[in-house]
N, C-alpha and C positions, 0 to 999 in steps of 0.2 A: 462446495468445491474444496478439494483437499488443500490444506494450508491456510485457509481463511477462517477467521472467526466472524461468523455471519452477523452477530449482534454488534460487533465493533465497527467503528467508522474506518474510512480509508486511511487516515493518518495512523491509527492504531494498528491496522493491518500492515502498513508499510513497516512499522517497528517490529511487529511479530515476525514477519517473513524475513526481515533483515537479520534479526537475532538468530533465526533458524539457519541462516546462511553464514553465521560466524561474525557478524558485525558486533561492535560494542556500542554502548550509548555514545561514547565520544566520537567514534568514526561515523555513526549514523547522523549525529548533529551536523556534521560537515557535508553530508550528502542528501539529507531529506528534502531540501527545497529543489534540488536538481531532479530527484526522483519524481516529485510531485509535478514539476514542470514538464518532464518527459511524458508523464502519463496523460497530460492534457485533460484531466478530470475536473480541475478547478474547484468550484464550491461543492461538487459531489463528494469530495474527500471528507466533508463534514457529516455525510449521511452514513447510516449503517449499510454495510455492503450487501445485506439481504435484498436491498432495493435496486442493486446494480443489475444491468443486463449482462448476458454472458460476454459480450464484447467489452464491456467496461471492466469486468473481472479479469479478463484476459489482458487488457491494457495495463491494469494495475500490477498483475503478476509479472508481466514482461518488463515493466518499469523497474521493479525491485531487482529482478534478475540482472 
């Protein structure tokens, strides 16, 4: 899927997509837990996204946006 690094986990992809949208490391630190909570992916954020379903990928992308 466009914009995701399939071998990286959910947390890393949150960072990658956030940086693509203009966030900095400092601003991301303030938002990352809220993004994770909004995604409702829980422990799945620790898994590589290649194992995510299409719905999980969409949920992650929408949470970062």
